All heavy atoms as a GROMACS GRO file, in nm:
protein
  632
    1MET      N    1   8.859   7.669   3.734
    1MET     CA    2   8.768   7.557   3.731
    1MET      C    3   8.627   7.604   3.768
    1MET      O    4   8.608   7.673   3.870
    1MET     CB    5   8.814   7.454   3.831
    1MET     CG    6   8.737   7.327   3.824
    1MET     SD    7   8.825   7.202   3.921
    1MET     CE    8   8.688   7.100   3.962
    2LYS      N    9   8.530   7.569   3.686
    2LYS     CA   10   8.393   7.610   3.712
    2LYS      C   11   8.323   7.504   3.794
    2LYS      O   12   8.348   7.384   3.784
    2LYS     CB   13   8.320   7.628   3.581
    2LYS     CG   14   8.369   7.746   3.499
    2LYS     CD   15   8.288   7.763   3.378
    2LYS     CE   16   8.340   7.879   3.293
    2LYS     NZ   17   8.267   7.898   3.174
    3THR      N   18   8.229   7.552   3.880
    3THR     CA   19   8.153   7.458   3.961
    3THR      C   20   8.005   7.481   3.936
    3THR      O   21   7.964   7.584   3.885
    3THR     CB   22   8.180   7.479   4.110
    3THR    OG1   23   8.150   7.614   4.146
    3THR    CG2   24   8.325   7.450   4.141
    4GLY      N   25   7.923   7.385   3.975
    4GLY     CA   26   7.778   7.400   3.960
    4GLY      C   27   7.729   7.368   3.822
    4GLY      O   28   7.801   7.311   3.739
    5ILE      N   29   7.608   7.404   3.792
    5ILE     CA   30   7.545   7.375   3.666
    5ILE      C   31   7.586   7.478   3.564
    5ILE      O   32   7.579   7.598   3.588
    5ILE     CB   33   7.391   7.374   3.681
    5ILE    CG1   34   7.348   7.266   3.776
    5ILE    CG2   35   7.325   7.352   3.546
    5ILE    CD1   36   7.204   7.269   3.814
    6GLN      N   37   7.628   7.434   3.448
    6GLN     CA   38   7.663   7.525   3.338
    6GLN      C   39   7.547   7.538   3.241
    6GLN      O   40   7.474   7.442   3.220
    6GLN     CB   41   7.786   7.474   3.265
    6GLN     CG   42   7.910   7.474   3.348
    6GLN     CD   43   8.031   7.425   3.270
    6GLN    OE1   44   8.018   7.373   3.162
    6GLN    NE2   45   8.147   7.439   3.328
    7LYS      N   46   7.531   7.658   3.184
    7LYS     CA   47   7.424   7.679   3.088
    7LYS      C   48   7.458   7.609   2.957
    7LYS      O   49   7.570   7.622   2.907
    7LYS     CB   50   7.407   7.826   3.062
    7LYS     CG   51   7.330   7.900   3.166
    7LYS     CD   52   7.301   8.041   3.117
    7LYS     CE   53   7.228   8.118   3.221
    7LYS     NZ   54   7.197   8.254   3.176
    8ALA      N   55   7.364   7.536   2.906
    8ALA     CA   56   7.382   7.478   2.773
    8ALA      C   57   7.334   7.577   2.670
    8ALA      O   58   7.236   7.650   2.692
    8ALA     CB   59   7.298   7.349   2.764
    9ARG      N   60   7.400   7.584   2.557
    9ARG     CA   61   7.360   7.676   2.453
    9ARG      C   62   7.262   7.606   2.365
    9ARG      O   63   7.292   7.503   2.304
    9ARG     CB   64   7.484   7.720   2.375
    9ARG     CG   65   7.457   7.843   2.294
    9ARG     CD   66   7.582   7.921   2.263
    9ARG     NE   67   7.544   8.026   2.172
    9ARG     CZ   68   7.539   8.012   2.040
    9ARG    NH1   69   7.575   7.901   1.985
    9ARG    NH2   70   7.501   8.111   1.967
   10LEU      N   71   7.139   7.658   2.357
   10LEU     CA   72   7.033   7.592   2.282
   10LEU      C   73   7.025   7.649   2.140
   10LEU      O   74   7.060   7.761   2.115
   10LEU     CB   75   6.900   7.607   2.353
   10LEU     CG   76   6.889   7.548   2.494
   10LEU    CD1   77   6.754   7.573   2.552
   10LEU    CD2   78   6.919   7.402   2.491
   11HIS      N   79   6.967   7.568   2.050
   11HIS     CA   80   6.953   7.610   1.912
   11HIS      C   81   6.824   7.689   1.887
   11HIS      O   82   6.799   7.738   1.779
   11HIS     CB   83   6.955   7.487   1.819
   11HIS     CG   84   6.841   7.394   1.843
   11HIS    ND1   85   6.838   7.307   1.952
   11HIS    CD2   86   6.727   7.371   1.775
   11HIS    CE1   87   6.726   7.235   1.944
   11HIS    NE2   88   6.657   7.273   1.840
   12VAL      N   89   6.740   7.702   1.992
   12VAL     CA   90   6.615   7.781   1.979
   12VAL      C   91   6.614   7.889   2.087
   12VAL      O   92   6.674   7.873   2.193
   12VAL     CB   93   6.489   7.693   1.995
   12VAL    CG1   94   6.474   7.602   1.872
   12VAL    CG2   95   6.492   7.612   2.122
   13ARG      N   96   6.545   7.995   2.057
   13ARG     CA   97   6.527   8.107   2.150
   13ARG      C   98   6.383   8.137   2.170
   13ARG      O   99   6.296   8.088   2.093
   13ARG     CB  100   6.595   8.232   2.096
   13ARG     CG  101   6.744   8.225   2.092
   13ARG     CD  102   6.799   8.354   2.038
   13ARG     NE  103   6.946   8.351   2.034
   13ARG     CZ  104   7.017   8.446   1.980
   13ARG    NH1  105   6.961   8.551   1.927
   13ARG    NH2  106   7.148   8.434   1.984
   14LYS      N  107   6.353   8.221   2.268
   14LYS     CA  108   6.217   8.266   2.290
   14LYS      C  109   6.165   8.334   2.165
   14LYS      O  110   6.237   8.404   2.094
   14LYS     CB  111   6.217   8.366   2.408
   14LYS     CG  112   6.083   8.409   2.454
   14LYS     CD  113   6.095   8.499   2.575
   14LYS     CE  114   5.959   8.553   2.612
   14LYS     NZ  115   5.967   8.640   2.727
   15ASN      N  116   6.038   8.312   2.134
   15ASN     CA  117   5.965   8.367   2.018
   15ASN      C  118   6.001   8.301   1.885
   15ASN      O  119   5.946   8.337   1.783
   15ASN     CB  120   5.981   8.519   2.004
   15ASN     CG  121   5.917   8.591   2.121
   15ASN    OD1  122   5.814   8.549   2.169
   15ASN    ND2  123   5.975   8.699   2.164
   16ASP      N  124   6.091   8.200   1.883
   16ASP     CA  125   6.113   8.125   1.759
   16ASP      C  126   5.993   8.034   1.730
   16ASP      O  127   5.925   7.990   1.826
   16ASP     CB  128   6.236   8.029   1.774
   16ASP     CG  129   6.367   8.103   1.759
   16ASP    OD1  130   6.367   8.221   1.726
   16ASP    OD2  131   6.472   8.038   1.785
   17THR      N  132   5.966   8.014   1.602
   17THR     CA  133   5.861   7.919   1.565
   17THR      C  134   5.930   7.783   1.544
   17THR      O  135   6.027   7.774   1.471
   17THR     CB  136   5.788   7.961   1.438
   17THR    OG1  137   5.735   8.090   1.459
   17THR    CG2  138   5.678   7.867   1.402
   18VAL      N  139   5.876   7.678   1.608
   18VAL     CA  140   5.940   7.547   1.601
   18VAL      C  141   5.839   7.438   1.566
   18VAL      O  142   5.718   7.457   1.580
   18VAL     CB  143   6.006   7.509   1.737
   18VAL    CG1  144   6.123   7.602   1.768
   18VAL    CG2  145   5.907   7.508   1.850
   19VAL      N  146   5.891   7.325   1.519
   19VAL     CA  147   5.808   7.206   1.490
   19VAL      C  148   5.858   7.097   1.586
   19VAL      O  149   5.975   7.078   1.604
   19VAL     CB  150   5.832   7.160   1.346
   19VAL    CG1  151   5.751   7.035   1.316
   19VAL    CG2  152   5.796   7.270   1.247
   20VAL      N  153   5.762   7.024   1.644
   20VAL     CA  154   5.798   6.914   1.732
   20VAL      C  155   5.827   6.794   1.644
   20VAL      O  156   5.750   6.754   1.558
   20VAL     CB  157   5.681   6.882   1.829
   20VAL    CG1  158   5.716   6.767   1.921
   20VAL    CG2  159   5.648   7.005   1.911
   21ILE      N  160   5.945   6.732   1.664
   21ILE     CA  161   5.988   6.621   1.576
   21ILE      C  162   5.981   6.485   1.648
   21ILE      O  163   6.007   6.383   1.584
   21ILE     CB  164   6.130   6.647   1.523
   21ILE    CG1  165   6.232   6.666   1.635
   21ILE    CG2  166   6.131   6.764   1.430
   21ILE    CD1  167   6.375   6.673   1.589
   22ALA      N  168   5.948   6.482   1.777
   22ALA     CA  169   5.937   6.356   1.848
   22ALA      C  170   5.839   6.369   1.965
   22ALA      O  171   5.822   6.477   2.018
   22ALA     CB  172   6.075   6.315   1.902
   23GLY      N  173   5.782   6.258   2.003
   23GLY     CA  174   5.692   6.259   2.119
   23GLY      C  175   5.544   6.256   2.080
   23GLY      O  176   5.510   6.241   1.963
   24ASN      N  177   5.456   6.273   2.175
   24ASN     CA  178   5.313   6.264   2.154
   24ASN      C  179   5.261   6.377   2.066
   24ASN      O  180   5.159   6.360   1.999
   24ASN     CB  181   5.238   6.272   2.287
   24ASN     CG  182   5.260   6.148   2.374
   24ASN    OD1  183   5.299   6.044   2.320
   24ASN    ND2  184   5.242   6.161   2.505
   25ASP      N  185   5.328   6.492   2.065
   25ASP     CA  186   5.282   6.606   1.989
   25ASP      C  187   5.363   6.621   1.858
   25ASP      O  188   5.372   6.731   1.803
   25ASP     CB  189   5.294   6.734   2.074
   25ASP     CG  190   5.199   6.730   2.194
   25ASP    OD1  191   5.080   6.696   2.172
   25ASP    OD2  192   5.244   6.757   2.306
   26LYS      N  193   5.417   6.515   1.806
   26LYS     CA  194   5.498   6.519   1.685
   26LYS      C  195   5.419   6.581   1.571
   26LYS      O  196   5.303   6.548   1.549
   26LYS     CB  197   5.538   6.375   1.647
   26LYS     CG  198   5.627   6.366   1.529
   26LYS     CD  199   5.670   6.223   1.506
   26LYS     CE  200   5.761   6.210   1.385
   26LYS     NZ  201   5.806   6.073   1.368
   27GLY      N  202   5.484   6.676   1.502
   27GLY     CA  203   5.422   6.741   1.386
   27GLY      C  204   5.356   6.875   1.420
   27GLY      O  205   5.326   6.954   1.329
   28LYS      N  206   5.333   6.900   1.548
   28LYS     CA  207   5.271   7.028   1.585
   28LYS      C  208   5.373   7.141   1.578
   28LYS      O  209   5.492   7.121   1.599
   28LYS     CB  210   5.217   7.022   1.729
   28LYS     CG  211   5.094   6.937   1.743
   28LYS     CD  212   5.036   6.947   1.883
   28LYS     CE  213   4.915   6.862   1.900
   28LYS     NZ  214   4.862   6.870   2.035
   29THR      N  215   5.322   7.261   1.545
   29THR     CA  216   5.410   7.379   1.541
   29THR      C  217   5.361   7.478   1.646
   29THR      O  218   5.245   7.475   1.684
   29THR     CB  219   5.407   7.449   1.404
   29THR    OG1  220   5.274   7.489   1.377
   29THR    CG2  221   5.455   7.355   1.294
   30GLY      N  222   5.452   7.562   1.692
   30GLY     CA  223   5.416   7.661   1.791
   30GLY      C  224   5.533   7.752   1.819
   30GLY      O  225   5.645   7.733   1.770
   31LYS      N  226   5.505   7.856   1.896
   31LYS     CA  227   5.605   7.956   1.933
   31LYS      C  228   5.666   7.919   2.064
   31LYS      O  229   5.596   7.874   2.156
   31LYS     CB  230   5.537   8.094   1.940
   31LYS     CG  231   5.630   8.207   1.959
   31LYS     CD  232   5.558   8.341   1.946
   31LYS     CE  233   5.480   8.369   2.069
   31LYS     NZ  234   5.427   8.506   2.077
   32VAL      N  235   5.798   7.937   2.080
   32VAL     CA  236   5.866   7.910   2.204
   32VAL      C  237   5.829   8.021   2.303
   32VAL      O  238   5.854   8.139   2.277
   32VAL     CB  239   6.018   7.904   2.184
   32VAL    CG1  240   6.088   7.885   2.319
   32VAL    CG2  241   6.057   7.792   2.088
   33LEU      N  242   5.765   7.985   2.415
   33LEU     CA  243   5.725   8.081   2.516
   33LEU      C  244   5.836   8.104   2.620
   33LEU      O  245   5.853   8.216   2.668
   33LEU     CB  246   5.600   8.031   2.588
   33LEU     CG  247   5.476   8.008   2.499
   33LEU    CD1  248   5.364   7.951   2.583
   33LEU    CD2  249   5.435   8.139   2.433
   34ARG      N  250   5.908   7.998   2.654
   34ARG     CA  251   6.011   8.007   2.758
   34ARG      C  252   6.121   7.906   2.733
   34ARG      O  253   6.094   7.799   2.678
   34ARG     CB  254   5.944   7.978   2.892
   34ARG     CG  255   5.994   8.069   2.999
   34ARG     CD  256   5.914   8.069   3.122
   34ARG     NE  257   6.010   8.090   3.230
   34ARG     CZ  258   5.988   8.059   3.355
   34ARG    NH1  259   5.876   8.008   3.393
   34ARG    NH2  260   6.081   8.081   3.446
   35VAL      N  261   6.241   7.938   2.775
   35VAL     CA  262   6.355   7.849   2.756
   35VAL      C  263   6.424   7.825   2.889
   35VAL      O  264   6.439   7.920   2.969
   35VAL     CB  265   6.459   7.913   2.658
   35VAL    CG1  266   6.580   7.825   2.641
   35VAL    CG2  267   6.391   7.938   2.522
   36PHE      N  268   6.459   7.699   2.917
   36PHE     CA  269   6.528   7.662   3.038
   36PHE      C  270   6.662   7.600   3.002
   36PHE      O  271   6.673   7.478   2.986
   36PHE     CB  272   6.447   7.564   3.119
   36PHE     CG  273   6.313   7.614   3.161
   36PHE    CD1  274   6.198   7.578   3.089
   36PHE    CD2  275   6.297   7.696   3.271
   36PHE    CE1  276   6.072   7.625   3.128
   36PHE    CE2  277   6.174   7.742   3.308
   36PHE     CZ  278   6.061   7.708   3.235
   37PRO      N  279   6.768   7.682   2.981
   37PRO     CA  280   6.896   7.631   2.930
   37PRO      C  281   6.961   7.530   3.026
   37PRO      O  282   7.023   7.435   2.981
   37PRO     CB  283   6.983   7.753   2.916
   37PRO     CG  284   6.899   7.872   2.934
   37PRO     CD  285   6.772   7.828   2.999
   38GLN      N  286   6.944   7.550   3.157
   38GLN     CA  287   7.009   7.460   3.253
   38GLN      C  288   6.950   7.318   3.239
   38GLN      O  289   7.022   7.217   3.257
   38GLN     CB  290   6.988   7.505   3.397
   38GLN     CG  291   7.053   7.636   3.430
   38GLN     CD  292   6.964   7.754   3.401
   38GLN    OE1  293   6.856   7.739   3.345
   38GLN    NE2  294   7.011   7.873   3.438
   39LYS      N  295   6.823   7.306   3.212
   39LYS     CA  296   6.757   7.175   3.200
   39LYS      C  297   6.744   7.128   3.060
   39LYS      O  298   6.690   7.020   3.034
   39LYS     CB  299   6.617   7.185   3.265
   39LYS     CG  300   6.620   7.212   3.413
   39LYS     CD  301   6.479   7.218   3.469
   39LYS     CE  302   6.479   7.247   3.616
   39LYS     NZ  303   6.344   7.257   3.670
   40ASN      N  304   6.785   7.213   2.961
   40ASN     CA  305   6.778   7.178   2.820
   40ASN      C  306   6.633   7.158   2.776
   40ASN      O  307   6.604   7.069   2.697
   40ASN     CB  308   6.859   7.054   2.792
   40ASN     CG  309   6.954   7.071   2.677
   40ASN    OD1  310   6.981   7.182   2.636
   40ASN    ND2  311   7.002   6.964   2.622
   41ARG      N  312   6.544   7.241   2.825
   41ARG     CA  313   6.400   7.225   2.794
   41ARG      C  314   6.339   7.357   2.748
   41ARG      O  315   6.392   7.466   2.778
   41ARG     CB  316   6.324   7.176   2.916
   41ARG     CG  317   6.366   7.034   2.954
   41ARG     CD  318   6.286   6.974   3.062
   41ARG     NE  319   6.315   6.832   3.070
   41ARG     CZ  320   6.241   6.737   3.012
   41ARG    NH1  321   6.134   6.768   2.942
   41ARG    NH2  322   6.277   6.612   3.021
   42VAL      N  323   6.230   7.346   2.675
   42VAL     CA  324   6.158   7.462   2.625
   42VAL      C  325   6.009   7.441   2.645
   42VAL      O  326   5.962   7.329   2.648
   42VAL     CB  327   6.188   7.491   2.476
   42VAL    CG1  328   6.330   7.530   2.456
   42VAL    CG2  329   6.152   7.373   2.387
   43ILE      N  330   5.934   7.553   2.656
   43ILE     CA  331   5.788   7.548   2.660
   43ILE      C  332   5.739   7.605   2.528
   43ILE      O  333   5.777   7.715   2.489
   43ILE     CB  334   5.731   7.628   2.778
   43ILE    CG1  335   5.771   7.566   2.908
   43ILE    CG2  336   5.581   7.637   2.766
   43ILE    CD1  337   5.718   7.635   3.031
   44VAL      N  338   5.660   7.524   2.454
   44VAL     CA  339   5.610   7.564   2.324
   44VAL      C  340   5.458   7.584   2.332
   44VAL      O  341   5.388   7.500   2.395
   44VAL     CB  342   5.643   7.456   2.218
   44VAL    CG1  343   5.592   7.498   2.080
   44VAL    CG2  344   5.792   7.429   2.214
   45GLU      N  345   5.412   7.691   2.274
   45GLU     CA  346   5.267   7.726   2.278
   45GLU      C  347   5.185   7.615   2.214
   45GLU      O  348   5.210   7.574   2.101
   45GLU     CB  349   5.252   7.856   2.200
   45GLU     CG  350   5.114   7.915   2.209
   45GLU     CD  351   5.110   8.051   2.135
   45GLU    OE1  352   5.173   8.065   2.030
   45GLU    OE2  353   5.042   8.139   2.189
   46GLY      N  354   5.085   7.563   2.292
   46GLY     CA  355   4.994   7.465   2.239
   46GLY      C  356   5.049   7.323   2.231
   46GLY      O  357   4.986   7.234   2.175
   47VAL      N  358   5.164   7.297   2.292
   47VAL     CA  359   5.229   7.166   2.285
   47VAL      C  360   5.247   7.114   2.427
   47VAL      O  361   5.276   7.190   2.519
   47VAL     CB  362   5.362   7.174   2.211
   47VAL    CG1  363   5.439   7.043   2.218
   47VAL    CG2  364   5.342   7.216   2.067
   48ASN      N  365   5.234   6.983   2.445
   48ASN     CA  366   5.251   6.917   2.575
   48ASN      C  367   5.158   6.973   2.680
   48ASN      O  368   5.197   7.013   2.790
   48ASN     CB  369   5.398   6.922   2.622
   48ASN     CG  370   5.430   6.824   2.729
   48ASN    OD1  371   5.362   6.721   2.737
   48ASN    ND2  372   5.529   6.848   2.811
   49ILE      N  373   5.027   6.979   2.646
   49ILE     CA  374   4.925   7.033   2.736
   49ILE      C  375   4.894   6.927   2.845
   49ILE      O  376   4.871   6.811   2.812
   49ILE     CB  377   4.795   7.064   2.657
   49ILE    CG1  378   4.823   7.166   2.547
   49ILE    CG2  379   4.687   7.113   2.752
   49ILE    CD1  380   4.852   7.304   2.593
   50ARG      N  381   4.898   6.971   2.967
   50ARG     CA  382   4.867   6.882   3.082
   50ARG      C  383   4.763   6.950   3.168
   50ARG      O  384   4.753   7.071   3.173
   50ARG     CB  385   4.993   6.858   3.167
   50ARG     CG  386   5.105   6.789   3.093
   50ARG     CD  387   5.076   6.639   3.084
   50ARG     NE  388   5.185   6.573   3.013
   50ARG     CZ  389   5.176   6.524   2.892
   50ARG    NH1  390   5.063   6.536   2.824
   50ARG    NH2  391   5.278   6.463   2.836
   51LYS      N  392   4.686   6.867   3.241
   51LYS     CA  393   4.587   6.922   3.334
   51LYS      C  394   4.649   6.936   3.471
   51LYS      O  395   4.721   6.846   3.518
   51LYS     CB  396   4.465   6.832   3.340
   51LYS     CG  397   4.387   6.836   3.212
   51LYS     CD  398   4.257   6.762   3.226
   51LYS     CE  399   4.181   6.779   3.092
   51LYS     NZ  400   4.048   6.717   3.099
   52ARG      N  401   4.624   7.049   3.536
   52ARG     CA  402   4.678   7.078   3.666
   52ARG      C  403   4.566   7.110   3.761
   52ARG      O  404   4.483   7.197   3.734
   52ARG     CB  405   4.772   7.200   3.651
   52ARG     CG  406   4.896   7.216   3.727
   52ARG     CD  407   4.941   7.109   3.813
   52ARG     NE  408   5.079   7.076   3.791
   52ARG     CZ  409   5.126   6.952   3.797
   52ARG    NH1  410   5.047   6.852   3.820
   52ARG    NH2  411   5.253   6.928   3.781
   53HIS      N  412   4.561   7.044   3.875
   53HIS     CA  413   4.460   7.077   3.978
   53HIS      C  414   4.514   7.190   4.062
   53HIS      O  415   4.625   7.185   4.109
   53HIS     CB  416   4.433   6.955   4.068
   53HIS     CG  417   4.367   6.843   3.994
   53HIS    ND1  418   4.434   6.762   3.903
   53HIS    CD2  419   4.238   6.797   3.997
   53HIS    CE1  420   4.347   6.673   3.854
   53HIS    NE2  421   4.231   6.694   3.911
   54VAL      N  422   4.433   7.295   4.080
   54VAL     CA  423   4.474   7.409   4.162
   54VAL      C  424   4.385   7.426   4.283
   54VAL      O  425   4.267   7.394   4.276
   54VAL     CB  426   4.480   7.541   4.082
   54VAL    CG1  427   4.588   7.534   3.975
   54VAL    CG2  428   4.344   7.576   4.020
   55ARG      N  429   4.441   7.471   4.389
   55ARG     CA  430   4.370   7.491   4.514
   55ARG      C  431   4.276   7.611   4.502
   55ARG      O  432   4.300   7.699   4.422
   55ARG     CB  433   4.468   7.518   4.626
   55ARG     CG  434   4.546   7.398   4.668
   55ARG     CD  435   4.614   7.429   4.797
   55ARG     NE  436   4.640   7.301   4.864
   55ARG     CZ  437   4.741   7.282   4.941
   55ARG    NH1  438   4.826   7.378   4.968
   55ARG    NH2  439   4.762   7.165   4.996
   56PRO      N  440   4.176   7.619   4.590
   56PRO     CA  441   4.092   7.738   4.591
   56PRO      C  442   4.175   7.864   4.620
   56PRO      O  443   4.265   7.861   4.704
   56PRO     CB  444   3.995   7.710   4.704
   56PRO     CG  445   3.987   7.562   4.712
   56PRO     CD  446   4.127   7.514   4.677
   57SER      N  447   4.147   7.968   4.547
   57SER     CA  448   4.216   8.097   4.563
   57SER      C  449   4.118   8.206   4.520
   57SER      O  450   4.004   8.178   4.480
   57SER     CB  451   4.343   8.103   4.481
   57SER     OG  452   4.311   8.093   4.341
   58GLN      N  453   4.164   8.330   4.520
   58GLN     CA  454   4.076   8.439   4.475
   58GLN      C  455   4.046   8.424   4.326
   58GLN      O  456   3.935   8.451   4.282
   58GLN     CB  457   4.140   8.574   4.502
   58GLN     CG  458   4.129   8.614   4.647
   58GLN     CD  459   4.174   8.759   4.670
   58GLN    OE1  460   4.250   8.812   4.593
   58GLN    NE2  461   4.121   8.819   4.774
   59ALA      N  462   4.140   8.380   4.250
   59ALA     CA  463   4.120   8.361   4.107
   59ALA      C  464   4.026   8.242   4.080
   59ALA      O  465   3.944   8.247   3.986
   59ALA     CB  466   4.252   8.338   4.035
   60HIS      N  467   4.036   8.136   4.160
   60HIS     CA  468   3.955   8.016   4.145
   60HIS      C  469   3.894   7.982   4.281
   60HIS      O  470   3.950   7.898   4.351
   60HIS     CB  471   4.036   7.899   4.091
   60HIS     CG  472   4.109   7.925   3.966
   60HIS    ND1  473   4.045   7.928   3.842
   60HIS    CD2  474   4.240   7.954   3.939
   60HIS    CE1  475   4.132   7.952   3.749
   60HIS    NE2  476   4.252   7.971   3.805
   61PRO      N  477   3.785   8.046   4.319
   61PRO     CA  478   3.726   8.026   4.454
   61PRO      C  479   3.693   7.882   4.487
   61PRO      O  480   3.702   7.840   4.600
   61PRO     CB  481   3.601   8.115   4.455
   61PRO     CG  482   3.619   8.208   4.344
   61PRO     CD  483   3.706   8.143   4.243
   62GLN      N  484   3.653   7.803   4.388
   62GLN     CA  485   3.615   7.663   4.410
   62GLN      C  486   3.732   7.567   4.390
   62GLN      O  487   3.717   7.447   4.405
   62GLN     CB  488   3.505   7.624   4.311
   62GLN     CG  489   3.377   7.703   4.331
   62GLN     CD  490   3.278   7.624   4.413
   62GLN    OE1  491   3.229   7.523   4.367
   62GLN    NE2  492   3.250   7.669   4.533
   63GLY      N  493   3.847   7.620   4.343
   63GLY     CA  494   3.953   7.534   4.296
   63GLY      C  495   3.920   7.505   4.150
   63GLY      O  496   3.812   7.539   4.102
   64ALA      N  497   4.010   7.447   4.076
   64ALA     CA  498   3.984   7.421   3.936
   64ALA      C  499   4.081   7.320   3.879
   64ALA      O  500   4.184   7.287   3.942
   64ALA     CB  501   3.995   7.551   3.858
   65ILE      N  502   4.052   7.275   3.758
   65ILE     CA  503   4.145   7.195   3.682
   65ILE      C  504   4.178   7.277   3.560
   65ILE      O  505   4.093   7.305   3.478
   65ILE     CB  506   4.082   7.060   3.642
   65ILE    CG1  507   4.038   6.982   3.764
   65ILE    CG2  508   4.181   6.981   3.554
   65ILE    CD1  509   3.957   6.858   3.732
   66ILE      N  510   4.304   7.322   3.552
   66ILE     CA  511   4.342   7.408   3.441
   66ILE      C  512   4.435   7.333   3.348
   66ILE      O  513   4.506   7.240   3.389
   66ILE     CB  514   4.411   7.538   3.488
   66ILE    CG1  515   4.534   7.510   3.573
   66ILE    CG2  516   4.314   7.627   3.564
   66ILE    CD1  517   4.617   7.632   3.607
   67GLU      N  518   4.437   7.369   3.222
   67GLU     CA  519   4.527   7.310   3.123
   67GLU      C  520   4.636   7.409   3.091
   67GLU      O  521   4.608   7.524   3.070
   67GLU     CB  522   4.450   7.270   2.996
   67GLU     CG  523   4.353   7.157   3.017
   67GLU     CD  524   4.287   7.111   2.890
   67GLU    OE1  525   4.297   7.185   2.789
   67GLU    OE2  526   4.227   7.002   2.891
   68ARG      N  527   4.759   7.363   3.087
   68ARG     CA  528   4.869   7.452   3.056
   68ARG      C  529   4.983   7.374   2.990
   68ARG      O  530   4.985   7.248   2.996
   68ARG     CB  531   4.921   7.527   3.175
   68ARG     CG  532   4.973   7.440   3.289
   68ARG     CD  533   5.028   7.523   3.401
   68ARG     NE  534   5.168   7.490   3.416
   68ARG     CZ  535   5.239   7.512   3.525
   68ARG    NH1  536   5.180   7.568   3.628
   68ARG    NH2  537   5.363   7.481   3.530
   69GLU      N  538   5.072   7.449   2.925
   69GLU     CA  539   5.184   7.387   2.857
   69GLU      C  540   5.292   7.353   2.955
   69GLU      O  541   5.320   7.427   3.046
   69GLU     CB  542   5.246   7.481   2.750
   69GLU     CG  543   5.153   7.515   2.635
   69GLU     CD  544   5.078   7.645   2.653
   69GLU    OE1  545   5.087   7.706   2.765
   69GLU    OE2  546   5.012   7.686   2.560
   70PHE      N  547   5.356   7.236   2.936
   70PHE     CA  548   5.465   7.194   3.019
   70PHE      C  549   5.590   7.183   2.929
   70PHE      O  550   5.581   7.168   2.809
   70PHE     CB  551   5.434   7.060   3.086
   70PHE     CG  552   5.360   7.074   3.214
   70PHE    CD1  553   5.228   7.121   3.219
   70PHE    CD2  554   5.421   7.042   3.334
   70PHE    CE1  555   5.164   7.141   3.339
   70PHE    CE2  556   5.352   7.060   3.457
   70PHE     CZ  557   5.226   7.108   3.457
   71PRO      N  558   5.708   7.186   2.992
   71PRO     CA  559   5.832   7.186   2.914
   71PRO      C  560   5.853   7.052   2.839
   71PRO      O  561   5.812   6.945   2.886
   71PRO     CB  562   5.942   7.205   3.015
   71PRO     CG  563   5.876   7.255   3.136
   71PRO     CD  564   5.734   7.204   3.134
   72ILE      N  565   5.920   7.062   2.721
   72ILE     CA  566   5.964   6.943   2.650
   72ILE      C  567   6.114   6.959   2.623
   72ILE      O  568   6.166   7.071   2.628
   72ILE     CB  569   5.888   6.919   2.517
   72ILE    CG1  570   5.903   7.038   2.423
   72ILE    CG2  571   5.743   6.889   2.544
   72ILE    CD1  572   5.841   7.016   2.287
   73HIS      N  573   6.180   6.850   2.597
   73HIS     CA  574   6.323   6.856   2.574
   73HIS      C  575   6.356   6.930   2.445
   73HIS      O  576   6.288   6.914   2.344
   73HIS     CB  577   6.383   6.714   2.570
   73HIS     CG  578   6.529   6.711   2.603
   73HIS    ND1  579   6.623   6.723   2.502
   73HIS    CD2  580   6.597   6.698   2.717
   73HIS    CE1  581   6.742   6.718   2.558
   73HIS    NE2  582   6.730   6.705   2.691
   74ALA      N  583   6.460   7.011   2.448
   74ALA     CA  584   6.496   7.096   2.334
   74ALA      C  585   6.535   7.012   2.210
   74ALA      O  586   6.520   7.057   2.098
   74ALA     CB  587   6.609   7.188   2.373
   75SER      N  588   6.583   6.888   2.234
   75SER     CA  589   6.622   6.805   2.120
   75SER      C  590   6.500   6.755   2.040
   75SER      O  591   6.515   6.706   1.930
   75SER     CB  592   6.703   6.685   2.167
   75SER     OG  593   6.623   6.599   2.246
   76ASN      N  594   6.381   6.768   2.096
   76ASN     CA  595   6.259   6.722   2.030
   76ASN      C  596   6.193   6.830   1.946
   76ASN      O  597   6.084   6.811   1.895
   76ASN     CB  598   6.161   6.670   2.132
   76ASN     CG  599   6.210   6.543   2.198
   76ASN    OD1  600   6.289   6.471   2.139
   76ASN    ND2  601   6.163   6.515   2.316
   77VAL      N  602   6.258   6.947   1.929
   77VAL     CA  603   6.205   7.052   1.845
   77VAL      C  604   6.312   7.101   1.747
   77VAL      O  605   6.431   7.088   1.772
   77VAL     CB  606   6.154   7.174   1.929
   77VAL    CG1  607   6.040   7.136   2.020
   77VAL    CG2  608   6.264   7.239   2.006
   78LYS      N  609   6.262   7.153   1.633
   78LYS     CA  610   6.352   7.215   1.536
   78LYS      C  611   6.289   7.341   1.487
   78LYS      O  612   6.166   7.354   1.480
   78LYS     CB  613   6.387   7.122   1.422
   78LYS     CG  614   6.276   7.095   1.324
   78LYS     CD  615   6.324   7.016   1.206
   78LYS     CE  616   6.212   7.004   1.103
   78LYS     NZ  617   6.254   6.929   0.986
   79LYS      N  618   6.372   7.437   1.445
   79LYS     CA  619   6.321   7.563   1.393
   79LYS      C  620   6.250   7.536   1.260
   79LYS      O  621   6.288   7.451   1.184
   79LYS     CB  622   6.436   7.661   1.364
   79LYS     CG  623   6.491   7.723   1.488
   79LYS     CD  624   6.593   7.831   1.449
   79LYS     CE  625   6.652   7.893   1.572
   79LYS     NZ  626   6.748   7.998   1.535
   80SER      N  627   6.143   7.614   1.236
   80SER     CA  628   6.072   7.598   1.107
   80SER      C  629   6.078   7.724   1.028
   80SER      O  630   6.123   7.830   1.072
   80SER     CB  631   5.929   7.561   1.132
   80SER     OG  632   5.863   7.662   1.202
   0.00000   0.00000   0.00000
């Protein structure tokens, strides 16, 4: 008997080119940058861009608002 979270087998892999078929970014295409099988989510280049406030650091001495890709559900993308 297995315990804990099991990995789901996804239909996309890292570096695949995909099309978003649902959500705010529907119709956009991009490359899969990262896959999270446990959560059934993927990060696609140029899709689901969100603004993130970051604290002051050596890279951003004043702090900053940066834009980056956030994960979307794997069922909302298909290979192209």
